[in-house]
Structure formats: structure tokens, C-alpha cells
N, C-alpha and C positions, 0 to 999 in steps of 0.2 A: 246873331242867332240864326242857326239853320232852319230853313223852312222845310216841312215835312208834308208830301201830298200822298193822301191815300186814294188808291184807285182800284174799283172794283165793278164787277157786275152785280146789279141790283143795289140793294140797301146795306152791303156788308161794310163799306168803307165808314158811312154815317153811324152805323150800329157800334163799330170798334172806337171811333172817336168819342161817342157818347160814354162808352164804358170806360176808357181812359180818362175822361174828365170826372166820372163818378169817383175815381180811385185817386187821381192825383190834382184835381181842380182843373180851373179853365186852361187851356192850351191855345192861345192865340197864334202860334207858329204851325199849328197842325191845320191842314186844309183837307177837304175831300173833293173827289169828282167820281161821279157815277155813270155807268152805262144804264140807263133806265129801261124797265121792260117795254116801254113804249118807244123807246130810242134806237138808234144804230149807230154805226162806226163814225158816221158823219157827226152826229149829234155829241158823241163823246169827244172826238177830235177836236171840235170847235170849243167845247167847254174847257178842255185841257188846255188849249193853247191860250185860251183867254185867262185863265187861273195863273199859269206860268208867267205870262207876260206880266202879270200884276206883282209878282214875287221877286225879291232881292235874291240873288245867288249867295251862297250855294243852296242846293235843294236835293232833298232825298225823296225820291219817288218809291212808294210801297205799293206794289201790286198784288192782288189777290191770288192770281193763277199765272204761271209761266206759260206763254204760247196762247193766252187769251186775248181778246180784243184790247182792253185797256193796256196790257202790257205791251202788246205789238205796237199800238199806237204810240205810246211812250218811246219806245225804243226807234221807231221811224224818225221822230223828230230830235230826240236828244241823245243819240248814239254817239255823236261826236262832240258833245258838250261836256267838258271836263269838270265843270262845277255842278254837274247833275248826275247823281248815282241812281240807278234803278235795280231794285231787288223785287224778286216775286216770291210768293208764299207768305203773305202777311198773316200775322197773328198778334193777339192782343199783348202777349209778353214782348214780343218784337217792339211794337209800335210804343209801349211804356218805356223800354230801355232807350230807344231812340230819342223820345222826347225828354226824358229826365236826364238823361247823360249826353250832353252836346259834344262831348270829347270821344264818345264811341266811334270806332272804325267800321266799315264795311265788313271786313274780316270778322271783328268781333260779334257783330249782328248775325253774321252768318253761322257761327260757332253756336250762338245762343239759340238761333231757330232749330239747330240740329237736335238739341237736348231739351226742347220744350214739351215734347210728348212723353207722358208718364202713365204707366200702368199703375193706377191708384191702389188697387187691391194688392198687388204684388209688392209694390214700394213699401206698404204699411207693414205686410207680413215681414219682409226683409228687416224693417226697422226694429220691429218687436223682437225678432231673433237676436239682434244685435245690441238690445237694451243694456245701457251702462248699469254698473251698480250704483246703489243710491249714494248720492254726495252727501247725505245726511250723516253718513257713517264715516267720512274722510278723516284723517289724522291731520288736524289742523295745526299741530305743533310745528311742523316743519316749513309753515309759511310765515312765521313770527316776524321776519323782516318786512313784511309786506302789511302788517296788521295795522288797521286805520288808514290805509294808504290807496284804497281801491280807485281806479281811474273810471268814474262813471261818466259817460259822454251824454246820456240822456235818460230821463225817467220818464215814461209815458203811461197815462191812462187810457186803455183802447179796450172795449169789451170784445172786439173782435180778435184780440191778441195779434197772431202774426198773419197779415194779410198784405195786400199790395203796397199800402202806404209804408208800412213798417218795413217789409222785406225789400221792396223795389226802390224805396227813397230815402226814408230816414236813416236806415241802419248803413246803407251805402254811402250816403253824402256826410256821415260821420265817422267814416273809416272803423266801423264796429268789428271787433274780432270775437265777441261773444254776445249773444242774446240770452238774458236770463228771464224766463217767464215766472212770476211768482204768484201762484194761486194754488191753494190746497186742493180743490177738486181736480184740477189739470194734473197735478202731481200725483194724484191717486189713480189716475184713469190711464191705462196703458195705450188704449185706442187713440185718446186725445194727444197723449204725449207723441205717439207715432206721426199722427197728422201734423202736429206742429213741427216736428223734425223734417216732414216732408215740405213743408211750407218755407221753412227757413232757408235763406242763401247757402248754397253748398259750401261757399268760401269762408262761413262763419261757423263757430262751435255754438252749440245750444244747450241750456240747461233748463229744465223744468222743475221747479222746487216749491215746496211748502214755505210759507211765509216765515216760519220759525228756522228753518233750514239755510233759507236765503240770508236772513239777517246775521245769523252767524257765520256763515261761509264768507260772505262779502266783507264783513267788519273784520274778521282774523285773517284776511289777505288770502283766501283760497285761490284766487285767479291772479295773483301777481300784478303785473303792470298791464294785463289785457284790457283793451278799451271795451267797458261793459255798457250795454244797453239794457235798462231795466223795464220790464213791461208788466204792469198790473191790468187786471180786468176791471177794477172798480176802486172808488176812493176807500171804501171800507178797508180793502187790503192794504192800501197805502198806509192808512192810520195804524193798522195792526202791526205793519213792518216797522214803523216808528216805534211804537209800544214795546217791541220785541228787542229793541236796541239798535235797529238800523238807522243810519244817518243819511239824510237827504237835504239838499240845500234848495233844489227846484224840482218841480214836477210839471209836465206839459199835459194837458187835457185834450185827447184828440176826438175819440168817438164815444158817446153815451146815447144810446137810441131812446125813442119815445116809449114810455110806460104810462099806463092810465094815471093821470094826476100829475104827470112831470110837467115842469116849466122849461120852456125853450131859453137856453142861455145863449148859444149860438146856433147856426143851422144844423151842425153836428153834434150838439152837446144838449141833451134834455135831462134836467135833474129832479129827482123827487125830494119832498121837503125833509125827509130823514137824512138824505145825501148832503143837503145844504149845511146841516149841522157837522157832518163829518168833514166837509171841506174847511169848516170854521176852525174844527179841532186841529187839521193839518196844518193851517196857517198860523194857529197859535203857537206851534212848535217851531216858527221861525222859517218855514218852507214857502218859497215863492212859488205861486200856482199861476200858470199861464194857459191861454189856449191858443192853439196853432195846429190846424189840420196838416199841412204840408210845410216844408222849409221856406218856399217861395211866398207863402202868407205871412202877413204881419203877425207879430207876437202880440197878443192882447192880455192885459191885465185881468185874469179870471175872476178873481175876488171883487175887484171893483165893478165888474160886469154882473156878478152874483148878488151883490148887495143893492144894487139899483133896481 
């Protein structure tokens, strides 16, 4: 496993690592060295050398600022080290990609960093102008050969819908070709649909559908052999999808935040009493329910946890 060392002025490196682990879980291969406000180049140099000495190669060093003391010190000592790469312009998207994709190259990371800044308002307006016609009105007869043969690579309950864990880890690790967000409110809200399109990976197609439209389109083969990632906001939507004729064999529960009166099932999943009954209804339909925050975490039998 490639070690990653984040270096920065002040607490930026620690802050990015903290945000990284909030999104993708603990990352033991990611380390930090900081030039402290009360420190100097000697303090930083000593700490960097000590940290690097303790790590196996290869190592990727990500610096906050090209030409700054942390970057300059790293270049001074590791310029000739073939198994040490040094990049400047550290950002959270860059660090997430480096941490979860061990095969990514330096060139690919640099390309990612060039496209990481987004004008949010302009992007949402652009997305709204390019809004696709409703998939609910699609002519499904021409997809007959794919009816009942949808290739579903994952079904997830995540109240945040598309965010770092879904866009940056799950969907890419499963070679997803289309993310389908299944939620009536999101499908009826142009602003939310635009935000979801902006959050989705640019390499993947995205559909934001009502429960009824999703069940019909998927079962009737609308997406052919595309690898589909189905994303629900809550268990009630999953049960309604099944009652509308949708077919599922398994559901992964990712994130359900705390609400007054909720019971903690795992650190990231808090369930209300009425939601417990909904999960029982899903399980009664023969659907296996697991809890797993990110792919590297163990898969837990959710219903066993729920019933204990």
C-alpha cells in the first residue's frame, strides 16, 4: 500500500485528513506533518525526516503550496528519490482520490486537480438549461429484450444521496455506469436535480426518478446492460419501490442520521421505531439487508443488529 504524507503550513494537513476519514473511514496509510505557527523550517524538516524514515516506500507527498517551506523542504531531501513523488496544491478531492485509488498515477491526480474548482451557481444554471425530458414518458417497448435483466451492482440507502462515499468510492469501485436516485421529492425539484448532477462523477450517467418511474423503467429494461447503482434516501422509499413492482435481492444501509427518538444501530445509522417496521417489511420480501459504510469496511447483517 502506498503511503501518503500530507504537508502544510498550520493545521491544513490535519484538517484534510480529518475530513477524508469522515468521508471514507480511517486511513492508516495517510500521515501528516505540519509547519506549526510556533515552529520554523528546522522543526518541520526534522519532523518530516523522522516521519519518512518510519515509512515504507513508495510514498506520495502532497504539499499545500508550491514554493512554500513544506514543499521546498520535501524537494530538498527527496528530489532524487524515485519512489517518492511530490505534488503541490493539495485539496480534499485530490487526497480522497489518492487514498481510495491506489492505482492512480501522478498525471491522473494532476488532471483531477485542474478540474476540482467549480462555479456552483453557473454549473447549476447550466444543468437546468440542459435538463433531460422526463424518463417517465420513455417508450419502453423498444427495450423488450432487456426486460427483467437489469444489471444492478448496488442498492444503497443514504439520506445524503450523492456525496463523497457514493461518488468517490462506491460507484467507482463497482464500475458503475449509471446512478439512479429514486426519490419523489428529488425528482420533482429542479434545483435538487441540478445539484445531484453536479455531485455525480462526470464519467457516469445520472437519472433522478420518482419511485413509480424507477420501478417501471428498471424492470422493463430501459437501461439495457448498463451497470446500475440504485440510491434511496430512506427505507420507506425502498419498500414503496418493491410494492410498485421493483425487484431487489439486497440493500446496503449506509447513512441515516440521528433524529429525536432514534436508536443507534451502527455509528452511521440511527433508526426510528416506525423505520424498524419498514425494514422488517423489506426483509419479509426476501431482500438481504446489510450495513456497510465504505467498501473496505466489513459487511454487517443489518437485521441481526436491528433485532438485538
